[in-house]
FISESE-585186 format. One line per 4 residues: their letters; for each residue z, x, y of C-alpha. Coordinates in steps of 0.25 Angstrom, whole numbers, plus 5000, padded with zeros to 4 digits. Layout:
A> Z/X/Y; ...;
***
This chain:
XXXX> 4889/5706/5192; 4888/5697/5204; 4897/5684/5206; 4895/5674/5217;
XXXX> 4904/5664/5223; 4897/5650/5224; 4897/5635/5221; 4895/5630/5207;
XXXX> 4883/5623/5213; 4877/5636/5217; 4877/5640/5202; 4872/5627/5196;
XXXX> 4869/5612/5199; 4875/5601/5191; 4870/5587/5189; 4875/5574/5183;
XXXX> 4869/5570/5169; 4861/5558/5166; 4865/5545/5159; 4860/5543/5145;
XXXX> 4867/5531/5138; 4868/5532/5123; 4858/5520/5121; 4848/5528/5129;
XXXX> 4848/5540/5121; 4836/5543/5112; 4836/5552/5100; 4832/5566/5104;
XXXX> 4836/5581/5104; 4841/5581/5119; 4856/5583/5120; 4864/5573/5128;
XXXX> 4875/5581/5135; 4888/5574/5141; 4901/5579/5146; 4905/5583/5132;
XXXX> 4892/5589/5128; 4880/5585/5119; 4883/5570/5116; 4869/5566/5110;
XXXX> 4854/5568/5110; 4843/5561/5118; 4828/5563/5118; 4827/5566/5133;
XXXX> 4833/5578/5141; 4838/5577/5156; 4840/5591/5158; 4834/5604/5154;
XXXX> 4841/5616/5146; 4848/5624/5148; 4859/5614/5152; 4873/5615/5157;
XXXX> 4881/5601/5156; 4896/5598/5159; 4904/5585/5160; 4904/5577/5172;
XXXX> 4914/5567/5166; 4921/5567/5153; 4922/5581/5147; 4923/5590/5160;
XXXX> 4922/5605/5159; 4913/5606/5147; 4900/5613/5149; 4888/5612/5140;
XXXX> 4876/5621/5139; 4863/5616/5133; 4851/5624/5129; 4842/5611/5127;
XXXX> 4837/5600/5137; 4848/5589/5137; 4853/5576/5144; 4865/5578/5152;
XXXX> 4873/5565/5152; 4879/5559/5165; 4893/5563/5161; 4889/5577/5163;
XXXX> 4884/5587/5173; 4872/5596/5170; 4866/5609/5177; 4853/5606/5183;
XXXX> 4852/5619/5191; 4857/5633/5186; 4854/5639/5199; 4848/5651/5192;
XXXX> 4861/5654/5184; 4862/5655/5169; 4863/5641/5163; 4872/5646/5151;
XXXX> 4881/5653/5161; 4881/5641/5170; 4887/5633/5158; 4899/5643/5157;
XXXX> 4900/5644/5172; 4901/5629/5173; 4911/5628/5162; 4920/5638/5168;
XXXX> 4920/5631/5181; 4922/5617/5175; 4934/5622/5168; 4941/5625/5181;
XXXX> 4935/5613/5188; 4941/5603/5177; 4955/5609/5178; 4955/5607/5193;
XXXX> 4949/5593/5193; 4956/5588/5181; 4958/5574/5188; 4944/5572/5191;
XXXX> 4937/5564/5181; 4923/5570/5182; 4915/5582/5188; 4907/5581/5201;
XXXX> 4895/5590/5201; 4896/5591/5216; 4910/5596/5216; 4906/5606/5205;
XXXX> 4895/5611/5213; 4905/5615/5224; 4914/5623/5215; 4915/5638/5219;
XXXX> 4911/5647/5208; 4909/5662/5206; 4895/5664/5199; 4889/5677/5193;
XXXX> 4875/5682/5194; 4865/5678/5183; 4867/5691/5175; 4882/5689/5174;
XXXX> 4879/5674/5170; 4871/5678/5159; 4881/5688/5154; 4892/5678/5155;
XXXX> 4884/5667/5148; 4880/5677/5136; 4895/5680/5134; 4900/5665/5134;
XXXX> 4887/5660/5126; 4890/5670/5115; 4903/5662/5112; 4896/5648/5114;
XXXX> 4884/5653/5104; 4895/5656/5094; 4902/5643/5096; 4888/5636/5094;
XXXX> 4885/5643/5082; 4898/5640/5075; 4896/5625/5080; 4883/5625/5073;
XXXX> 4889/5631/5060; 4900/5621/5060; 4889/5609/5062; 4881/5615/5050;
XXXX> 4894/5615/5041; 4898/5601/5045; 4883/5596/5043; 4883/5603/5029;
XXXX> 4896/5595/5025; 4890/5582/5030; 4877/5584/5023; 4884/5587/5010;
XXXX> 4893/5574/5011; 4880/5566/5014; 4873/5572/5002; 4884/5570/4992;
XXXX> 4891/5557/4997; 4881/5549/5004; 4868/5553/4997; 4876/5555/4984;
XXXX> 4869/5568/4981; 4882/5575/4976; 4883/5585/4965; 4881/5577/4952;
XXXX> 4875/5565/4958; 4864/5564/4948; 4873/5561/4937; 4882/5551/4945;
XXXX> 4881/5536/4944; 4881/5528/4956; 4891/5516/4955; 4891/5505/4966;
XXXX> 4884/5514/4976; 4893/5527/4974; 4893/5538/4963; 4902/5535/4951;
XXXX> 4916/5540/4954; 4916/5538/4969; 4925/5528/4976; 4928/5522/4989;
XXXX> 4942/5524/4995; 4949/5521/5008; 4953/5533/5016; 4968/5529/5014;
XXXX> 4966/5532/4999; 4962/5547/5001; 4970/5550/5014; 4985/5554/5017;
XXXX> 4984/5550/5032; 4975/5541/5041; 4980/5540/5055; 4978/5543/5070;
XXXX> 4986/5551/5080; 4992/5550/5094; 4990/5555/5108; 5003/5562/5114;
XXXX> 5010/5555/5125; 5003/5559/5138; 4989/5560/5132; 4979/5570/5137;
XXXX> 4989/5575/5148; 4998/5579/5137; 4989/5588/5130; 4990/5604/5130;
XXXX> 4980/5615/5130; 4985/5620/5116; 4995/5616/5105; 4992/5606/5094;
XXXX> 4978/5600/5094; 4977/5585/5097; 4964/5580/5091; 4957/5568/5098;
XXXX> 4945/5560/5096; 4937/5569/5105; 4939/5580/5095; 4934/5572/5082;
XXXX> 4919/5571/5079; 4912/5569/5066; 4914/5581/5058; 4917/5589/5070;
XXXX> 4930/5592/5078; 4928/5595/5093; 4938/5604/5099; 4934/5599/5113;
XXXX> 4946/5592/5120; 4956/5595/5109; 4970/5592/5115; 4983/5600/5111;
XXXX> 4997/5595/5110; 5011/5602/5112; 5020/5604/5101; 5028/5592/5105;
XXXX> 5016/5583/5106; 5011/5588/5092; 5024/5585/5086; 5024/5571/5090;
XXXX> 5010/5569/5084; 5014/5576/5071; 5011/5564/5063; 4996/5565/5067;
XXXX> 4994/5580/5063; 4981/5584/5059; 4980/5592/5045; 4969/5600/5038;
XXXX> 4958/5591/5033; 4962/5579/5041; 4950/5570/5045; 4950/5566/5060;
XXXX> 4944/5553/5064; 4942/5547/5078; 4947/5532/5077; 4944/5527/5091;
XXXX> 4934/5526/5102; 4920/5531/5103; 4923/5543/5094; 4928/5533/5083;
XXXX> 4925/5538/5068; 4922/5552/5072; 4928/5561/5061; 4931/5576/5058;
XXXX> 4940/5585/5050; 4952/5590/5057; 4950/5604/5062; 4958/5614/5055;
XXXX> 4959/5623/5067; 4967/5613/5075; 4977/5609/5065; 4988/5604/5066;
XXXX> 4982/5595/5076; 4986/5580/5080; 4976/5568/5083; 4977/5558/5094;
XXXX> 4976/5543/5091; 4961/5543/5091; 4960/5552/5079; 4964/5548/5065;
XXXX> 4968/5558/5054; 4963/5555/5040; 4970/5565/5031; 4963/5565/5017;
XXXX> 4972/5567/5005; 4965/5579/4998; 4970/5574/4984; 4962/5562/4986;
XXXX> 4950/5566/4994; 4943/5578/5000; 4945/5577/5016; 4932/5583/5019;
XXXX> 4925/5573/5010; 4933/5561/5017; 4929/5567/5031; 4915/5567/5027;
XXXX> 4916/5553/5021; 4922/5547/5034; 4911/5554/5042; 4899/5550/5034;
XXXX> 4889/5540/5041; 4893/5528/5033; 4908/5530/5034; 4906/5533/5049;
XXXX> 4899/5520/5051; 4910/5513/5044; 4921/5519/5052; 4914/5515/5065;
XXXX> 4913/5501/5060; 4928/5501/5057; 4930/5506/5071; 4923/5495/5078;
XXXX> 4929/5484/5071; 4940/5475/5077; 4940/5482/5091; 4932/5485/5103;
XXXX> 4937/5499/5102; 4932/5508/5091; 4944/5512/5082; 4947/5516/5068;
XXXX> 4961/5512/5062; 4970/5519/5052; 4969/5507/5043; 4954/5506/5044;
XXXX> 4953/5521/5040; 4963/5519/5029; 4953/5509/5023; 4941/5517/5026;
XXXX> 4933/5520/5013; 4926/5532/5009; 4919/5535/4996; 4925/5546/4988;
XXXX> 4916/5554/4978; 4922/5560/4965; 4933/5570/4967; 4925/5581/4962;
XXXX> 4914/5578/4972; 4923/5576/4984; 4930/5589/4982; 4917/5596/4980;
XXXX> 4913/5591/4994; 4926/5595/5000; 4925/5609/4994; 4912/5611/5002;
XXXX> 4916/5604/5015; 4929/5611/5016; 4924/5625/5018; 4913/5619/5028;
XXXX> 4925/5613/5036; 4932/5626/5036; 4920/5634/5041; 4918/5624/5052;
XXXX> 4933/5626/5056; 4931/5641/5057; 4919/5640/5066; 4926/5630/5074;
XXXX> 4938/5639/5076; 4928/5650/5080; 4922/5641/5090; 4936/5638/5096;
XXXX> 4939/5653/5098; 4925/5656/5103; 4927/5645/5114; 4940/5650/5118;
XXXX> 4935/5664/5120; 4923/5659/5128; 4932/5650/5136; 4941/5662/5139;
XXXX> 4929/5671/5143; 4922/5660/5152; 4931/5660/5164; 4933/5675/5164;
XXXX> 4918/5677/5163; 4915/5667/5174; 4925/5673/5184; 4920/5687/5182;
XXXX> 4933/5692/5176; 4925/5697/5164; 4913/5705/5168; 4900/5704/5161;
***
């Protein structure tokens, strides 16, 4: 095993990404990669696989490895020359370096590739690189496999909702009359009628500077996506901070809805693994009264295509800034099917959600184990 002291620029060469405004993108299979990862698709690639991309602005410290041709955006840096080194190892190597770089240069708003190239590093020989890459990629392969399983579980629940409640191919539909466009026994109700809580949270005094590395989770809009909770950037509060926000405690089966900004109307179920959490002012808690409706059904109803369009139209009314108010959500209507049919759906959706939570928790532990190994492998502390 041979390790050599050199500059990062001797190991790889980074280049700034390329502009590609939303209006210029055309449908295709090529991933568009920003500082936060894959953010869309395009028909044309600007870089060949394998690819390694990291943030130049925005999310700094994250590194993404791609096995298909891609388009790196101008908010990112990407490797144009691996200098004969293993590409996947290079991704781990860069991630380890940027972790330290970020902590030392926290006041700098962006990353300068020329500065990065001059960082002194200790790089192993190619055979050692492959061994390190094989160890770390085993974790990432398991994480990716779990992610795909989670996506399939979510897609099956989404398709079932669409089949039963949009296409109206629910059990017994052949013998059900349609009255005023909906099956007999179904009714439209405002959310206020089937919920026990609708309200947003708060940000502790001091904002981001007051957050901690562990403690009570604080869920922000960056964590809430449609049918998906993203662990990235999850903040934590001290016991005292959490106590001051006790009124916005997240409970099991709560629905989380983004109510401001570009992510307005994104919606997911609260992750069981982070309870009891709190939410900030950009996230609304919708707590379904389980005696009146099924939470999993209400979540899917809010996230359905028609209701989503309606939410976005609400958000854009009366203000230049997109926002959803507590009053608007209380009036927001969904169509409830019969009690039996709604409960049938919930009995199918609930186990699917629990399975996804188990897989998400596994991924959380796998990432922690990988991140613990990363610096020890890269320093040569652990021999391979």
